[in-house]
C-alpha positions as CSV (number, residue, x, y, z in Angstrom):
1,X,-5.6,-3.7,-2.5
2,X,-6.3,-1.1,-5.2
3,X,-4.5,1.6,-3.2
4,X,-1.5,-0.6,-2.7
5,X,-1.5,-1.6,-6.3
6,X,-1.4,2.0,-7.3
7,X,1.5,2.6,-5.0
8,X,3.3,-0.4,-6.3
9,X,2.9,0.9,-9.8
10,X,4.3,4.3,-8.9
11,X,7.2,2.7,-7.1
12,X,8.2,0.5,-10.1
13,X,8.1,3.6,-12.3
14,X,10.6,5.3,-10.0
15,X,12.7,2.2,-9.2
16,X,16.5,2.6,-9.6
17,X,17.9,0.1,-12.1
18,X,20.8,-0.8,-9.8
19,X,20.7,0.2,-6.2
20,X,24.5,0.3,-5.8
21,X,24.9,2.5,-8.9
22,X,23.0,5.4,-7.4
23,X,20.9,5.5,-4.2
24,X,18.3,7.7,-5.7
25,X,16.2,10.3,-4.1
26,X,12.8,11.3,-5.4
27,X,12.7,14.8,-6.8
28,X,16.4,15.2,-6.5
29,X,16.3,15.5,-2.7
30,X,19.7,15.4,-1.0
31,X,19.4,14.6,2.7
32,X,21.4,16.3,5.4
33,X,23.8,13.7,6.8
34,X,23.2,12.8,10.4
35,X,24.9,14.8,13.1
36,X,28.6,14.4,13.7
37,X,29.8,11.2,15.3
38,X,30.7,11.2,18.9
39,X,34.2,12.7,18.3
40,X,32.7,15.4,16.0
41,X,35.2,14.4,13.3
42,X,32.7,14.7,10.5
43,X,31.1,17.9,9.4
44,X,28.1,17.7,7.0
45,X,29.1,18.7,3.5
46,X,25.7,19.0,1.9
47,X,22.3,20.3,2.9
48,X,18.7,19.2,2.4
49,X,17.2,20.5,-0.8
50,X,14.3,22.9,-0.4
51,X,11.8,21.0,-2.5
52,X,8.4,21.2,-0.7
53,X,7.4,17.9,1.0
54,X,4.4,16.0,-0.1
55,X,1.4,16.8,2.0
56,X,0.8,14.2,4.7
57,X,-0.5,14.0,8.2
58,X,2.5,13.3,10.4
59,X,2.2,10.3,12.7
60,X,4.7,8.4,14.8
61,X,5.8,4.9,13.9
62,X,3.7,2.1,15.5
63,X,5.4,-0.5,17.5
64,X,7.6,-3.0,15.7
65,X,6.2,-6.4,14.8
66,X,7.0,-8.9,17.5
67,X,9.8,-11.3,16.6
68,X,7.9,-14.1,18.2
69,X,5.1,-13.5,15.7
70,X,7.5,-13.8,12.8
71,X,9.0,-17.0,14.2
72,X,5.5,-18.4,14.5
73,X,4.8,-17.6,10.9
74,X,8.0,-19.4,9.9
75,X,7.1,-22.4,12.0
76,X,3.6,-22.6,10.4
77,X,5.3,-22.3,6.9
78,X,7.6,-25.2,7.7
79,X,4.9,-27.3,9.2
80,X,2.6,-26.9,6.3
81,X,5.5,-27.8,3.9
82,X,6.4,-30.9,5.9
83,X,2.7,-32.0,6.1
84,X,2.1,-31.3,2.4
85,X,-0.9,-29.2,3.5
86,X,-1.4,-26.9,0.5
87,X,-4.5,-25.3,2.1
88,X,-2.7,-24.4,5.3
89,X,0.3,-23.1,3.3
90,X,-1.8,-21.0,1.0
91,X,-3.5,-19.3,4.0
92,X,-0.2,-17.8,5.0
93,X,0.2,-15.7,1.9
94,X,-1.3,-12.3,1.0
95,X,-3.5,-12.1,-2.1
96,X,-0.9,-10.0,-4.0
97,X,2.2,-11.9,-3.0
98,X,5.2,-12.4,-5.3
99,X,7.4,-15.5,-5.6
100,X,11.0,-15.2,-6.7
101,X,13.1,-18.2,-7.7
102,X,16.9,-17.7,-8.1
103,X,17.9,-21.4,-8.0
104,X,19.5,-23.2,-10.9
105,X,21.2,-20.1,-12.5
106,X,17.9,-18.4,-13.4
107,X,15.6,-15.7,-12.2
108,X,11.8,-16.2,-12.2
109,X,9.1,-14.0,-10.8
110,X,5.7,-15.4,-10.2
111,X,2.2,-14.1,-9.3
112,X,0.5,-15.9,-6.4
113,X,-1.3,-18.5,-8.5
114,X,1.8,-19.2,-10.6
115,X,4.0,-19.5,-7.6
116,X,1.9,-22.2,-6.0
117,X,1.8,-24.0,-9.4
118,X,5.6,-23.9,-9.6
119,X,6.6,-24.5,-5.9
120,X,6.4,-28.3,-6.1
121,X,9.2,-28.2,-8.7
122,X,11.2,-25.6,-6.9
123,X,11.4,-27.1,-3.4
124,X,10.7,-30.9,-3.6
125,X,10.9,-33.3,-0.6
126,X,9.8,-30.6,1.8
127,X,9.0,-33.3,4.5
128,X,12.8,-34.0,4.8
129,X,13.8,-30.4,5.2
130,X,14.2,-28.2,8.3
131,X,14.7,-24.5,9.1
132,X,18.3,-23.6,10.0
133,X,19.9,-20.4,11.0
134,X,16.7,-18.2,11.2
135,X,17.4,-14.5,11.4
136,X,14.6,-12.0,11.9
137,X,14.3,-8.2,11.4
138,X,11.1,-6.4,12.0
139,X,9.7,-2.9,11.6
140,X,6.3,-1.4,12.2
141,X,4.8,-2.7,9.0
142,X,7.0,-5.4,7.5
143,X,9.3,-8.1,8.8
144,X,12.0,-10.2,7.1
145,X,12.9,-13.9,8.0
146,X,16.1,-15.3,6.4
147,X,17.0,-18.9,6.9
148,X,18.3,-22.0,5.2
149,X,15.7,-24.7,4.2
150,X,18.1,-27.6,4.7
151,X,17.7,-31.1,3.5
152,X,19.8,-34.3,3.9
153,X,22.2,-33.4,1.1
154,X,21.5,-29.8,0.1
155,X,20.1,-26.5,1.3
156,X,18.0,-23.7,-0.2
157,X,18.2,-20.1,1.0
158,X,14.8,-18.7,1.8
159,X,13.7,-15.1,2.5
160,X,10.1,-14.5,3.6
161,X,8.9,-10.9,3.7
162,X,5.7,-10.5,5.8
163,X,3.4,-7.6,6.4
164,X,0.6,-7.0,8.9
165,X,-2.8,-8.4,8.0
166,X,-5.4,-7.7,10.5
167,X,-4.2,-9.0,13.8
168,X,-1.6,-11.3,12.1
169,X,1.0,-11.5,9.4
170,X,0.8,-12.5,5.8
171,X,3.7,-13.3,3.4
172,X,4.0,-10.7,0.6
173,X,7.2,-12.0,-0.9
174,X,9.0,-15.4,-0.9
175,X,12.4,-15.7,-2.4
176,X,14.3,-18.9,-2.9
177,X,18.0,-18.9,-3.9
178,X,21.1,-21.1,-3.7
179,X,22.7,-21.6,-0.3
180,X,25.9,-19.6,0.1
181,X,28.9,-21.6,-1.0
182,X,32.2,-20.9,0.6
183,X,35.6,-21.7,-0.8
184,X,35.1,-20.9,-4.5
185,X,38.8,-20.3,-4.9
186,X,38.6,-16.5,-5.0
187,X,40.8,-14.8,-2.5
188,X,38.9,-11.9,-0.8
189,X,39.9,-8.4,-1.9
190,X,40.9,-6.2,1.1
191,X,38.6,-3.1,1.4
192,X,41.6,-0.7,1.1
193,X,42.4,-2.3,-2.3
194,X,38.9,-2.4,-3.6
195,X,35.6,-1.0,-2.3
196,X,32.3,-0.4,-4.0
197,X,31.0,3.1,-4.2
198,X,27.4,4.2,-3.9
199,X,26.1,7.7,-4.7
200,X,23.3,9.4,-2.7
201,X,22.0,12.7,-4.0
202,X,25.3,13.5,-5.7
203,X,27.5,12.5,-2.7
204,X,29.6,9.4,-3.1
205,X,30.1,6.9,-0.2
206,X,32.8,4.3,-0.1
207,X,31.3,1.0,1.1
208,X,33.7,-0.1,3.8
209,X,31.8,-3.0,5.3
210,X,28.5,-4.7,4.4
211,X,28.0,-6.7,7.6
212,X,27.5,-3.8,10.0
213,X,25.3,-4.6,13.0
214,X,22.5,-2.1,13.6
215,X,24.0,-1.0,16.9
216,X,26.9,0.6,15.1
217,X,24.5,3.5,14.3
218,X,24.5,6.5,16.6
219,X,21.6,8.9,17.1
220,X,18.5,9.2,15.0
221,X,18.8,8.3,11.3
222,X,18.0,10.8,8.5
223,X,15.6,9.8,5.8
224,X,17.3,9.6,2.3
225,X,14.3,8.4,0.4
226,X,11.1,6.4,0.8
227,X,11.1,4.5,-2.5
228,X,13.7,3.0,-2.6
229,X,13.8,3.0,1.2
230,X,17.1,4.5,2.4
231,X,18.2,5.9,5.8
232,X,21.6,7.2,6.9
233,X,22.9,7.2,10.5
234,X,26.2,8.5,12.0
235,X,28.5,5.6,13.0
236,X,29.5,5.1,16.6
237,X,33.3,5.2,16.3
238,X,33.8,3.6,19.7
239,X,31.9,0.5,18.5
240,X,33.9,0.0,15.3
241,X,36.9,-2.4,15.1
242,X,40.1,-0.5,14.7
243,X,40.7,-1.3,11.0
244,X,37.2,0.2,10.2
245,X,37.7,3.1,12.5
246,X,40.9,3.9,10.6
247,X,38.9,4.8,7.5
248,X,38.0,8.1,9.2
249,X,40.0,10.8,7.3
250,X,41.7,8.2,5.0
251,X,43.0,9.4,1.7
252,X,41.2,7.6,-1.1
253,X,41.2,7.4,-4.9
254,X,37.8,6.9,-6.6
255,X,37.5,5.5,-10.1
256,X,34.8,6.2,-12.6
257,X,34.4,3.9,-15.6
258,X,36.9,6.1,-17.6
259,X,39.2,9.0,-16.9
260,X,41.6,9.9,-14.2
261,X,40.9,8.8,-10.6
262,X,39.4,11.4,-8.3
263,X,41.4,11.7,-5.1
264,X,40.6,13.2,-1.7
265,X,39.8,12.2,1.9
266,X,36.7,10.6,3.4
267,X,35.4,12.9,6.2
268,X,32.8,10.8,8.0
269,X,31.6,7.3,8.7
270,X,27.9,6.4,8.5
271,X,25.6,3.4,8.6
272,X,23.4,3.0,5.5
273,X,20.2,1.0,5.8
274,X,17.9,0.3,2.9
275,X,15.8,-1.9,0.7
276,X,13.1,-1.9,-1.9
277,X,10.0,-1.6,0.2
278,X,6.8,-3.7,-0.1
279,X,3.7,-1.7,-1.1
280,X,2.2,-2.2,2.4
281,X,5.2,-0.3,3.9
282,X,4.9,2.6,1.4
283,X,1.2,2.9,2.1
284,X,1.7,3.0,5.9
285,X,4.7,5.5,5.6
286,X,2.6,7.9,3.6
287,X,1.0,9.1,7.0
288,X,4.2,9.0,9.0
289,X,6.7,11.8,9.5
290,X,10.2,11.5,7.9
291,X,11.9,10.7,11.2
292,X,9.5,7.9,11.9
293,X,10.0,6.5,8.4
294,X,13.8,6.6,8.8
295,X,13.6,4.8,12.1
296,X,11.3,2.1,10.6
297,X,13.7,1.6,7.7
298,X,16.5,1.0,10.1
299,X,14.4,-1.5,12.1
300,X,13.3,-3.4,9.0
301,X,16.4,-3.5,6.9
302,X,18.0,-7.0,6.9
303,X,21.4,-5.6,6.1
304,X,23.3,-2.4,7.0
305,X,26.4,-1.0,5.4
306,X,29.2,1.0,7.0
307,X,30.1,3.7,4.5
308,X,32.6,6.6,4.3
309,X,31.6,9.9,2.8
310,X,33.9,11.0,0.0
311,X,34.2,14.4,-1.8
312,X,31.2,15.4,-3.9
313,X,33.6,16.0,-6.8
314,X,34.0,12.2,-7.0
315,X,30.3,11.4,-7.7
316,X,29.7,8.8,-10.3
317,X,32.6,6.6,-9.2
318,X,32.2,2.8,-9.4
319,X,34.9,1.8,-6.9
320,X,37.6,3.1,-4.6
321,X,40.8,2.2,-2.9
322,X,43.1,3.7,-0.3
323,X,45.2,6.2,-2.3
324,X,48.7,4.8,-2.5
325,X,49.7,7.1,-5.4
326,X,50.3,4.2,-7.8
327,X,48.7,4.0,-11.3
328,X,46.1,1.3,-11.7
329,X,46.3,-0.3,-15.2
330,X,42.9,-0.1,-16.9
331,X,41.4,-1.1,-20.3
332,X,39.5,1.5,-22.3
333,X,35.8,0.9,-23.0
334,X,35.1,1.6,-26.6
335,X,32.0,3.5,-27.8
336,X,29.1,1.3,-28.9
337,X,29.4,0.5,-32.6
338,X,33.2,1.3,-32.7
339,X,34.0,-2.4,-33.3
340,X,30.8,-3.8,-34.9
341,X,32.8,-6.9,-36.1
342,X,33.8,-7.8,-32.6
343,X,30.3,-7.1,-31.2
344,X,28.8,-9.4,-33.8
345,X,31.3,-12.1,-33.2
346,X,30.9,-11.9,-29.4
347,X,27.1,-12.2,-29.8
348,X,27.5,-15.3,-32.0
349,X,30.0,-16.9,-29.6
350,X,27.7,-16.1,-26.7
351,X,24.7,-17.9,-28.2
352,X,26.8,-21.0,-28.7
353,X,27.8,-21.3,-25.0
354,X,26.5,-24.3,-23.0
355,X,24.9,-21.9,-20.5
356,X,22.9,-20.1,-23.2
357,X,21.7,-23.4,-24.8
358,X,20.7,-24.8,-21.4
359,X,18.6,-21.7,-20.7
360,X,17.0,-22.0,-24.1
361,X,16.0,-25.5,-23.4
362,X,14.5,-24.5,-20.0
363,X,12.7,-21.6,-21.7
364,X,11.1,-24.1,-24.2
365,X,10.0,-26.4,-21.4
366,X,8.2,-23.4,-19.9
367,X,6.1,-23.1,-23.0
368,X,8.0,-20.3,-24.8
369,X,9.1,-20.5,-28.4
370,X,11.3,-17.4,-29.1
371,X,14.9,-17.1,-27.9
372,X,15.1,-16.7,-24.2
373,X,17.1,-13.5,-24.3
374,X,14.6,-11.8,-26.6
375,X,12.4,-10.6,-23.6
376,X,15.3,-8.7,-22.3
377,X,16.0,-7.0,-25.6
378,X,18.8,-9.3,-26.6
379,X,22.4,-9.4,-25.5
380,X,24.2,-6.2,-24.5
381,X,27.8,-6.1,-25.8
382,X,30.6,-3.9,-24.6
383,X,34.1,-3.9,-26.0
384,X,37.3,-3.0,-24.1
385,X,40.8,-2.2,-25.5
386,X,44.0,-2.7,-23.6
387,X,46.3,-0.2,-25.4
388,X,49.4,-1.1,-23.4
389,X,49.5,-4.7,-24.4
390,X,47.2,-4.5,-27.5
391,X,44.5,-6.9,-26.2
392,X,40.8,-6.6,-27.0
393,X,38.0,-7.9,-24.8
394,X,34.3,-8.2,-25.3
395,X,31.7,-8.7,-22.5
396,X,28.2,-9.9,-23.3
397,X,25.3,-9.7,-20.8
398,X,21.6,-10.6,-20.7
399,X,19.8,-9.5,-17.6
400,X,16.0,-9.8,-17.2
401,X,13.7,-6.9,-16.4
402,X,11.3,-6.8,-13.5
403,X,8.4,-8.4,-15.3
404,X,6.3,-11.1,-13.8
405,X,5.3,-14.2,-15.6
406,X,7.5,-17.1,-14.7
407,X,10.8,-18.2,-16.1
408,X,13.3,-15.8,-17.4
409,X,17.1,-15.9,-17.3
410,X,20.4,-14.1,-17.1
411,X,23.9,-14.8,-18.2
412,X,27.1,-13.0,-18.9
413,X,30.4,-13.9,-20.6
414,X,33.8,-12.3,-21.2
415,X,35.8,-13.0,-24.4
416,X,39.2,-12.1,-25.6
417,X,39.9,-11.5,-29.3
418,X,42.5,-13.9,-30.5
419,X,42.2,-13.4,-34.3
420,X,41.1,-10.1,-35.7
421,X,40.7,-11.2,-39.3
422,X,37.7,-10.9,-41.5
423,X,35.8,-13.2,-39.2
424,X,37.0,-12.3,-35.7
425,X,37.6,-15.3,-33.5
426,X,37.3,-15.0,-29.7
427,X,38.0,-17.3,-26.8
428,X,35.8,-17.4,-23.7
429,X,37.4,-16.3,-20.5
430,X,34.4,-17.2,-18.3
431,X,32.9,-20.6,-17.5
432,X,30.7,-21.4,-20.5
433,X,27.9,-22.7,-18.4
434,X,27.7,-20.8,-15.1
435,X,30.0,-17.8,-14.7
436,X,28.2,-16.5,-11.7
437,X,25.5,-13.8,-11.4
438,X,25.2,-11.7,-14.5
439,X,26.1,-8.0,-14.6
440,X,27.1,-5.4,-17.2
441,X,30.9,-4.8,-17.0
442,X,31.8,-1.1,-17.0
443,X,35.6,-1.2,-16.7
444,X,38.5,-3.6,-16.6
445,X,41.2,-2.7,-14.0
446,X,44.0,-4.6,-12.4
447,X,43.0,-3.6,-8.9
448,X,45.4,-6.1,-7.1
449,X,48.2,-5.6,-9.6
450,X,48.7,-9.3,-10.3
451,X,48.9,-8.8,-14.0
452,X,45.3,-9.9,-14.6
453,X,42.3,-7.5,-15.0
454,X,39.4,-7.6,-12.7
455,X,36.0,-6.9,-14.3
456,X,33.9,-4.2,-12.5
457,X,30.3,-3.2,-12.9
458,X,27.8,-1.3,-10.8
459,X,28.0,-3.3,-7.6
460,X,29.7,-6.3,-9.1
461,X,33.2,-7.7,-9.3
462,X,34.5,-10.6,-11.3
463,X,38.0,-12.1,-10.9
464,X,40.1,-14.8,-12.5
465,X,39.5,-17.9,-10.4
466,X,41.8,-20.7,-11.6
467,X,41.6,-20.4,-15.4
468,X,38.3,-18.6,-15.8
469,X,36.7,-15.4,-14.7
470,X,33.8,-15.6,-12.2
471,X,31.5,-13.1,-10.5
472,X,32.9,-13.2,-7.0
473,X,31.2,-10.3,-5.3
474,X,27.9,-8.4,-5.6
475,X,26.8,-5.4,-3.5
476,X,23.1,-4.6,-3.6
477,X,20.7,-3.5,-0.9
478,X,17.9,-6.1,-0.8
479,X,14.5,-6.1,-2.6
480,X,11.6,-6.7,-0.3
481,X,8.9,-5.5,-2.6
482,X,6.2,-7.6,-4.3
483,X,6.3,-6.5,-8.0
484,X,3.7,-9.0,-9.0
485,X,1.1,-7.6,-6.6
486,X,-0.4,-5.3,-9.2
487,X,-0.3,-7.9,-12.0
488,X,-2.7,-10.8,-12.6
489,X,-0.1,-13.0,-14.3
490,X,-0.6,-16.7,-14.3
491,X,1.0,-19.6,-16.2
């Protein structure tokens, strides 16, 4: 366990703050893209950096964990829950496991002991619940089981991450979250109007589709990085639906938070697979050659993205659209401290929101006495100016770090300045209680040209839904790590 804890510590030190903002490579490595797709339409535009590899004894990847073994683990988990058998349930978890609770508009990370103390409050009435829609992905070292833990009137989304333990499996991460809710009133934004952009080693990729099946990948994948785990495969053009295949060679405009758009053509389609790996995987990969690690990343990843490579000159872009030569109206983000009166007023308004007060009450019930946002360094405020119409907006965000120790929270809000007098007055444009997952807005842009700004962050999009803004889309490759493994945090 000490070796894995050391690896986990090193991994956290190198972790990227937001996976969709920059798919980082250790030491600045820039991977050679996979070979050209079947029609040879894509030619690699960048080469592998010549940094010397870490010394390791190359080894092939062992066989993948059997899906039947993962399903058996889930069955044992559900049976222990239904029987209320705490001893049987505890036996399924690794010593350094991490529990993550995303229900109820919060984010809490727990060590093993704290997780078992909290679980009765997190998932009550287990005897009346059942596993629904189980989906399994499995690599050589780790496996992922995603399912709904469904009761008579509600459902909880569950993700179990398991790793090899002797001849069996042990749960190294358990994550509970709200079940997906359809029909929130937000019309989907077509990919040619708005697409997120990720950057790998200085090369931007337009995210065309985030539901790509693994068999869209052609040929062996290329390793991008081990921590975070990223692998890139050429896409099989003959397997893609026609609208996605049409992205090959498409003219695009890519937008950074400020400045003129960067235009060009995408010159290849790829499948990106990735996640934050558990320490057990990093430990095993340290003795495996790059090709074997890349193949294992593809096998283990619970999601895959179809991406289109854009010109390197467009690196740093947040989002992209098919280039239709029309100007996109945008607000200007003001430098920090440029409007201290608005920043102070926004913070004051934020702390009066019903969502803020509810989180403070929950924080007090968890035994904490200081303001709940203090652990995250307080609210982050950004101010935007719309010079065309003369409007001013302020966005306030609190996002928790990666610390373990139970309850923490997150919240964001968007305000518009309605009175710029000596005491600026603002009106909230987001739901005062639950505006959707928190993120830090980077730009405001009218991407669908309906007269209302969309709010865009690194891998996040908020739209006007009815009369309030709401986070309607998030793009982040999943976290499968166990950040509490190296900590002995209890409550």
